[in-house]
SEMARGU-678259 format. One record per residue: residue number from 0; chain; x, y, z of N, C-alpha, C, O in turn. Coordinates in steps of 0.1 Angstrom, whole numbers, always signed. Example, Ala and Ser with C-alpha at 12.3 -4.5 7.8 and 13.67 -1.06 7.14 Angstrom:
REM SEMARGU-678259
+-----+---+-------+-------+-------+-------+-------+-------+-------+-------+-------+-------+-------+-------+
:   k : c :  n_px :  n_py :  n_pz : ca_px : ca_py : ca_pz :  c_px :  c_py :  c_pz :  o_px :  o_py :  o_pz :
+-----+---+-------+-------+-------+-------+-------+-------+-------+-------+-------+-------+-------+-------+
:   0 : A :  +132 :   -57 :   +78 :  +123 :   -45 :   +78 :  +132 :   -33 :   +78 :  +142 :   -33 :   +85 :
:   1 : A :  +128 :   -22 :   +71 :  +137 :   -11 :   +71 :  +129 :    +0 :   +79 :  +134 :   +11 :   +80 :
+-----+---+-------+-------+-------+-------+-------+-------+-------+-------+-------+-------+-------+-------+
END
This chain:
REM SEMARGU-678259
+-----+---+-------+-------+-------+-------+-------+-------+-------+-------+-------+-------+-------+-------+
:   k : c :  n_px :  n_py :  n_pz : ca_px : ca_py : ca_pz :  c_px :  c_py :  c_pz :  o_px :  o_py :  o_pz :
+-----+---+-------+-------+-------+-------+-------+-------+-------+-------+-------+-------+-------+-------+
:   0 : A :  +271 :   +82 :   -47 :  +265 :   +71 :   -38 :  +277 :   +63 :   -33 :  +286 :   +60 :   -40 :
:   1 : A :  +276 :   +60 :   -20 :  +287 :   +52 :   -14 :  +286 :   +38 :   -18 :  +276 :   +33 :   -23 :
:   2 : A :  +297 :   +31 :   -16 :  +297 :   +16 :   -19 :  +287 :    +9 :   -11 :  +281 :    -1 :   -16 :
:   3 : A :  +286 :   +13 :    +2 :  +276 :    +6 :   +10 :  +262 :    +7 :    +5 :  +254 :    -2 :    +5 :
:   4 : A :  +258 :   +19 :    +1 :  +245 :   +21 :    -5 :  +243 :   +13 :   -18 :  +232 :    +8 :   -20 :
:   5 : A :  +253 :   +12 :   -26 :  +252 :    +5 :   -38 :  +250 :   -10 :   -35 :  +242 :   -17 :   -42 :
:   6 : A :  +257 :   -15 :   -25 :  +255 :   -29 :   -21 :  +241 :   -31 :   -16 :  +234 :   -41 :   -19 :
:   7 : A :  +235 :   -22 :    -8 :  +222 :   -23 :    -3 :  +212 :   -23 :   -15 :  +202 :   -31 :   -15 :
:   8 : A :  +214 :   -14 :   -24 :  +205 :   -13 :   -35 :  +205 :   -26 :   -43 :  +194 :   -31 :   -47 :
:   9 : A :  +217 :   -31 :   -46 :  +218 :   -43 :   -54 :  +212 :   -55 :   -46 :  +206 :   -64 :   -53 :
:  10 : A :  +212 :   -55 :   -33 :  +206 :   -66 :   -26 :  +191 :   -67 :   -28 :  +185 :   -78 :   -28 :
:  11 : A :  +185 :   -55 :   -29 :  +170 :   -55 :   -32 :  +167 :   -60 :   -46 :  +157 :   -67 :   -48 :
:  12 : A :  +176 :   -58 :   -55 :  +174 :   -64 :   -69 :  +175 :   -79 :   -68 :  +169 :   -86 :   -75 :
:  13 : A :  +185 :   -83 :   -59 :  +186 :   -98 :   -57 :  +173 :  -104 :   -51 :  +169 :  -115 :   -56 :
:  14 : A :  +167 :   -97 :   -42 :  +154 :  -102 :   -36 :  +144 :  -103 :   -47 :  +136 :  -113 :   -47 :
:  15 : A :  +143 :   -93 :   -56 :  +133 :   -93 :   -67 :  +136 :  -105 :   -76 :  +127 :  -112 :   -80 :
:  16 : A :  +149 :  -107 :   -80 :  +152 :  -118 :   -88 :  +149 :  -131 :   -82 :  +143 :  -140 :   -89 :
:  17 : A :  +152 :  -133 :   -70 :  +149 :  -146 :   -63 :  +134 :  -148 :   -62 :  +129 :  -159 :   -65 :
:  18 : A :  +126 :  -138 :   -59 :  +111 :  -139 :   -58 :  +105 :  -143 :   -72 :   +96 :  -151 :   -73 :
:  19 : A :  +111 :  -137 :   -83 :  +106 :  -139 :   -96 :  +109 :  -154 :  -100 :  +101 :  -161 :  -105 :
:  20 : A :  +122 :  -158 :   -98 :  +126 :  -171 :  -101 :  +118 :  -182 :   -93 :  +115 :  -193 :   -99 :
:  21 : A :  +114 :  -179 :   -81 :  +107 :  -188 :   -73 :   +92 :  -187 :   -76 :   +84 :  -194 :   -70 :
:  22 : A :   +88 :  -178 :   -85 :   +74 :  -175 :   -88 :   +65 :  -172 :   -76 :   +54 :  -177 :   -74 :
:  23 : A :   +71 :  -164 :   -67 :   +65 :  -161 :   -54 :   +56 :  -148 :   -56 :   +61 :  -137 :   -56 :
:  24 : A :   +44 :  -151 :   -59 :   +34 :  -140 :   -62 :   +31 :  -132 :   -49 :   +25 :  -121 :   -50 :
:  25 : A :   +34 :  -137 :   -38 :   +31 :  -130 :   -25 :   +43 :  -122 :   -20 :   +42 :  -116 :    -9 :
:  26 : A :   +54 :  -122 :   -27 :   +66 :  -115 :   -23 :   +62 :  -100 :   -22 :   +55 :   -95 :   -30 :
:  27 : A :   +68 :   -93 :   -13 :   +66 :   -78 :   -11 :   +74 :   -70 :   -22 :   +83 :   -63 :   -18 :
:  28 : A :   +70 :   -71 :   -34 :   +77 :   -65 :   -45 :   +77 :   -50 :   -43 :   +87 :   -43 :   -46 :
:  29 : A :   +66 :   -44 :   -39 :   +66 :   -29 :   -36 :   +76 :   -25 :   -26 :   +83 :   -15 :   -28 :
:  30 : A :   +77 :   -33 :   -15 :   +88 :   -29 :    -5 :  +102 :   -31 :   -11 :  +110 :   -22 :    -9 :
:  31 : A :  +104 :   -41 :   -19 :  +117 :   -43 :   -25 :  +120 :   -31 :   -34 :  +131 :   -26 :   -34 :
:  32 : A :  +111 :   -28 :   -43 :  +113 :   -16 :   -52 :  +115 :    -3 :   -45 :  +123 :    +5 :   -49 :
:  33 : A :  +107 :    -1 :   -35 :  +108 :   +12 :   -27 :  +122 :   +13 :   -21 :  +128 :   +23 :   -21 :
:  34 : A :  +126 :    +2 :   -15 :  +139 :    +2 :    -8 :  +150 :    +3 :   -18 :  +160 :   +10 :   -16 :
:  35 : A :  +149 :    -4 :   -29 :  +159 :    -3 :   -40 :  +160 :   +12 :   -44 :  +171 :   +17 :   -46 :
:  36 : A :  +149 :   +18 :   -47 :  +149 :   +32 :   -51 :  +155 :   +42 :   -41 :  +162 :   +51 :   -44 :
:  37 : A :  +152 :   +39 :   -28 :  +158 :   +47 :   -17 :  +173 :   +47 :   -17 :  +180 :   +57 :   -16 :
:  38 : A :  +178 :   +35 :   -18 :  +193 :   +33 :   -18 :  +200 :   +36 :   -31 :  +211 :   +40 :   -31 :
:  39 : A :  +193 :   +35 :   -42 :  +198 :   +38 :   -55 :  +197 :   +53 :   -59 :  +204 :   +58 :   -68 :
:  40 : A :  +188 :   +60 :   -52 :  +185 :   +74 :   -56 :  +197 :   +83 :   -53 :  +204 :   +82 :   -43 :
:  41 : A :  +199 :   +92 :   -62 :  +210 :  +102 :   -60 :  +206 :  +113 :   -50 :  +214 :  +119 :   -44 :
:  42 : A :  +193 :  +115 :   -49 :  +188 :  +125 :   -39 :  +187 :  +119 :   -25 :  +181 :  +108 :   -24 :
:  43 : A :  +192 :  +126 :   -16 :  +191 :  +121 :    -2 :  +177 :  +123 :    +4 :  +175 :  +118 :   +16 :
:  44 : A :  +168 :  +128 :    -3 :  +154 :  +130 :    +2 :  +148 :  +116 :    +5 :  +139 :  +115 :   +13 :
:  45 : A :  +153 :  +106 :    -2 :  +147 :   +93 :    -1 :  +153 :   +85 :   +11 :  +148 :   +73 :   +13 :
:  46 : A :  +162 :   +91 :   +18 :  +168 :   +84 :   +30 :  +169 :   +93 :   +42 :  +170 :  +105 :   +40 :
:  47 : A :  +168 :   +87 :   +54 :  +169 :   +95 :   +66 :  +184 :   +98 :   +68 :  +193 :   +94 :   +61 :
:  48 : A :  +187 :  +106 :   +79 :  +201 :  +108 :   +82 :  +209 :   +96 :   +84 :  +221 :   +95 :   +81 :
:  49 : A :  +203 :   +85 :   +89 :  +210 :   +73 :   +91 :  +210 :   +63 :   +79 :  +212 :   +52 :   +81 :
:  50 : A :  +206 :   +69 :   +68 :  +206 :   +61 :   +55 :  +195 :   +50 :   +55 :  +197 :   +40 :   +49 :
:  51 : A :  +185 :   +52 :   +63 :  +173 :   +43 :   +62 :  +163 :   +48 :   +52 :  +162 :   +60 :   +51 :
:  52 : A :  +156 :   +39 :   +45 :  +147 :   +44 :   +36 :  +136 :   +52 :   +42 :  +131 :   +49 :   +53 :
:  53 : A :  +132 :   +63 :   +36 :  +121 :   +71 :   +41 :  +109 :   +69 :   +33 :  +108 :   +68 :   +21 :
:  54 : A :   +98 :   +66 :   +41 :   +85 :   +64 :   +35 :   +77 :   +76 :   +34 :   +77 :   +84 :   +44 :
:  55 : A :   +70 :   +79 :   +23 :   +62 :   +91 :   +21 :   +48 :   +87 :   +19 :   +43 :   +88 :    +8 :
:  56 : A :   +41 :   +84 :   +30 :   +27 :   +80 :   +29 :   +18 :   +92 :   +28 :    +7 :   +92 :   +21 :
:  57 : A :   +21 :  +103 :   +35 :   +12 :  +115 :   +35 :   +21 :  +127 :   +38 :   +19 :  +134 :   +48 :
:  58 : A :   +31 :  +130 :   +29 :   +39 :  +142 :   +32 :   +32 :  +155 :   +29 :   +23 :  +156 :   +21 :
:  59 : A :   +37 :  +165 :   +36 :   +31 :  +178 :   +34 :   +36 :  +184 :   +21 :   +48 :  +184 :   +19 :
:  60 : A :   +27 :  +189 :   +13 :   +31 :  +195 :    +1 :   +38 :  +209 :    +3 :   +44 :  +215 :    -7 :
:  61 : A :   +38 :  +214 :   +15 :   +45 :  +226 :   +18 :   +59 :  +223 :   +24 :   +69 :  +230 :   +21 :
:  62 : A :   +59 :  +214 :   +34 :   +72 :  +211 :   +41 :   +81 :  +202 :   +33 :   +93 :  +203 :   +35 :
:  63 : A :   +76 :  +194 :   +23 :   +84 :  +185 :   +16 :   +85 :  +187 :    +1 :   +86 :  +178 :    -7 :
:  64 : A :   +84 :  +200 :    -3 :   +84 :  +204 :   -17 :   +96 :  +198 :   -24 :   +95 :  +192 :   -35 :
:  65 : A :  +108 :  +200 :   -19 :  +120 :  +195 :   -26 :  +120 :  +180 :   -28 :  +123 :  +175 :   -39 :
:  66 : A :  +116 :  +173 :   -18 :  +116 :  +158 :   -19 :  +105 :  +154 :   -29 :  +108 :  +145 :   -37 :
:  67 : A :   +94 :  +160 :   -28 :   +83 :  +156 :   -38 :   +87 :  +160 :   -52 :   +84 :  +152 :   -62 :
:  68 : A :   +94 :  +171 :   -54 :   +98 :  +174 :   -68 :  +109 :  +165 :   -73 :  +111 :  +163 :   -85 :
:  69 : A :  +116 :  +158 :   -64 :  +127 :  +149 :   -68 :  +122 :  +136 :   -72 :  +130 :  +128 :   -77 :
:  70 : A :  +109 :  +133 :   -69 :  +104 :  +119 :   -73 :  +104 :  +118 :   -88 :  +101 :  +127 :   -95 :
:  71 : A :  +106 :  +106 :   -92 :  +107 :  +103 :  -107 :   +93 :  +103 :  -113 :   +91 :  +105 :  -125 :
:  72 : A :   +83 :  +100 :  -105 :   +69 :   +99 :  -110 :   +59 :  +105 :  -100 :   +61 :  +104 :   -87 :
:  73 : A :   +50 :  +112 :  -105 :   +39 :  +118 :   -97 :   +26 :  +116 :  -104 :   +25 :  +118 :  -116 :
:  74 : A :   +16 :  +112 :   -97 :    +3 :  +110 :  -104 :    -3 :  +124 :  -107 :    +2 :  +134 :  -102 :
:  75 : A :   -13 :  +124 :  -115 :   -20 :  +136 :  -118 :   -26 :  +143 :  -106 :   -25 :  +155 :  -104 :
:  76 : A :   -32 :  +134 :   -97 :   -38 :  +139 :   -85 :   -27 :  +146 :   -76 :   -29 :  +156 :   -70 :
:  77 : A :   -16 :  +139 :   -74 :    -5 :  +144 :   -66 :    +0 :  +158 :   -71 :    +4 :  +167 :   -64 :
:  78 : A :    +2 :  +158 :   -85 :    +6 :  +171 :   -91 :    -4 :  +182 :   -88 :    +0 :  +193 :   -86 :
:  79 : A :   -17 :  +179 :   -89 :   -27 :  +189 :   -86 :   -26 :  +194 :   -72 :   -28 :  +206 :   -69 :
:  80 : A :   -23 :  +185 :   -62 :   -22 :  +189 :   -48 :   -10 :  +198 :   -46 :   -10 :  +208 :   -39 :
:  81 : A :    +1 :  +195 :   -53 :   +13 :  +203 :   -52 :   +11 :  +217 :   -58 :   +15 :  +227 :   -53 :
:  82 : A :    +4 :  +217 :   -69 :    +0 :  +230 :   -76 :    -9 :  +238 :   -67 :    -7 :  +251 :   -65 :
:  83 : A :   -19 :  +232 :   -60 :   -28 :  +239 :   -51 :   -20 :  +245 :   -39 :   -22 :  +256 :   -35 :
:  84 : A :   -11 :  +237 :   -34 :    -3 :  +241 :   -22 :    +6 :  +253 :   -26 :    +7 :  +262 :   -18 :
:  85 : A :   +12 :  +253 :   -37 :   +20 :  +264 :   -42 :   +13 :  +276 :   -45 :   +17 :  +287 :   -41 :
:  86 : A :    +1 :  +275 :   -51 :    -8 :  +286 :   -54 :   -14 :  +293 :   -42 :   -14 :  +305 :   -42 :
:  87 : A :   -18 :  +285 :   -32 :   -25 :  +291 :   -20 :   -21 :  +283 :    -8 :   -29 :  +274 :    -3 :
:  88 : A :    -9 :  +286 :    -2 :    -5 :  +278 :    +9 :   -13 :  +279 :   +22 :   -14 :  +269 :   +29 :
:  89 : A :   -20 :  +290 :   +24 :   -28 :  +292 :   +36 :   -40 :  +283 :   +35 :   -43 :  +276 :   +45 :
:  90 : A :   -47 :  +282 :   +24 :   -58 :  +273 :   +23 :   -54 :  +259 :   +24 :   -61 :  +250 :   +30 :
:  91 : A :   -43 :  +255 :   +17 :   -37 :  +242 :   +18 :   -35 :  +238 :   +33 :   -38 :  +227 :   +37 :
:  92 : A :   -28 :  +247 :   +40 :   -25 :  +244 :   +54 :   -37 :  +241 :   +62 :   -37 :  +233 :   +71 :
:  93 : A :   -48 :  +249 :   +60 :   -60 :  +247 :   +68 :   -67 :  +234 :   +65 :   -73 :  +228 :   +74 :
:  94 : A :   -65 :  +228 :   +53 :   -71 :  +215 :   +50 :   -64 :  +204 :   +58 :   -67 :  +193 :   +57 :
+-----+---+-------+-------+-------+-------+-------+-------+-------+-------+-------+-------+-------+-------+
END
């Protein structure tokens, strides 16, 4: 990880700390955590070529297999979708 990415990752931890200390319950904690993870992750799947955080709202289980496998956490439902896509890619693609 470059020094620049480390600084960016740490800045999102600072945002979280400030929001917690201010007791800001409306702070976008999810955004802070997602961006921290993107900049802190060793896998480049979490960032675009320009090192911008990449959002995965509805990724293809066929086109993004490496990225999805690199995630630290997957729900039971997401794991089932990945298994279905691997087992029968043609049916998955039609859906």
